[in-house]
C-alpha positions in Angstrom: 5.1 37.0 121.2 1.7 36.1 119.9 0.7 34.7 116.6 -0.3 38.1 115.2 3.2 39.5 115.9 4.8 36.3 114.3 2.7 36.6 111.1 3.6 40.4 110.9 7.3 39.6 111.3 7.1 36.9 108.6 5.4 39.4 106.2 8.1 41.9 107.1 10.8 39.4 106.4 9.4 38.4 103.0 9.1 42.0 102.0 12.7 42.6 103.1 13.8 39.7 101.0 11.8 41.1 98.0 13.5 44.5 98.4 17.0 42.9 98.8 16.4 41.2 95.5 15.2 44.5 94.0 18.3 46.3 95.1 20.5 43.7 93.6 18.6 43.7 90.3 18.7 47.5 90.2 22.4 47.5 90.9 23.0 45.2 88.0 20.8 47.3 85.7 22.7 50.4 86.8 26.2 48.8 86.1 25.0 47.5 82.7 23.0 50.6 81.8 19.9 48.5 81.0 16.2 49.1 81.7 14.8 48.2 85.2 11.1 48.0 85.8 9.7 51.2 84.3 13.0 53.1 84.3 14.8 53.3 80.8 18.2 53.6 82.4 18.9 53.5 86.1 20.6 56.6 87.4 22.5 56.8 90.6 19.6 58.7 92.2 17.2 56.0 91.3 19.5 53.4 92.7 20.0 55.3 95.9 16.1 55.6 96.3 15.7 51.9 95.9 18.5 51.2 98.4 17.0 53.6 100.9 13.7 51.7 100.7 15.5 48.5 101.6 17.5 50.3 104.4 14.2 51.7 105.9 12.5 48.3 105.7 15.5 46.6 107.4 15.5 49.1 110.2 11.8 48.6 110.7 12.1 44.8 110.8 14.9 45.0 113.2 13.1 47.3 115.6 10.0 45.0 115.5 12.0 41.9 116.0 14.8 43.0 118.3 13.5 46.2 119.9 16.4 48.2 118.5 18.6 48.4 115.3 21.6 46.0 115.5 23.3 47.0 112.2 22.9 50.3 110.4 23.5 50.3 106.6 24.4 53.1 104.4 23.7 53.3 100.7 27.4 53.4 99.9 28.1 50.2 101.8 25.0 48.4 100.5 26.0 49.2 96.8 29.5 47.8 97.2 
């Protein structure tokens, strides 16, 4: 791999960590019925959309790093 690929993977990994933290914060807001970002009360559909963003980013990162997806996530398993 060259330096450009390494930098891209690092950026993807940082973004993935941000999205993971965002999912966890949204899950807590959903369970406590508190505001999250610009959402007054997080609905299941909002939480599902946030989780799907993380899953897509995770799949993209795995494809870039390993060439294929090693672990598939589902929204239900992610939110447990």
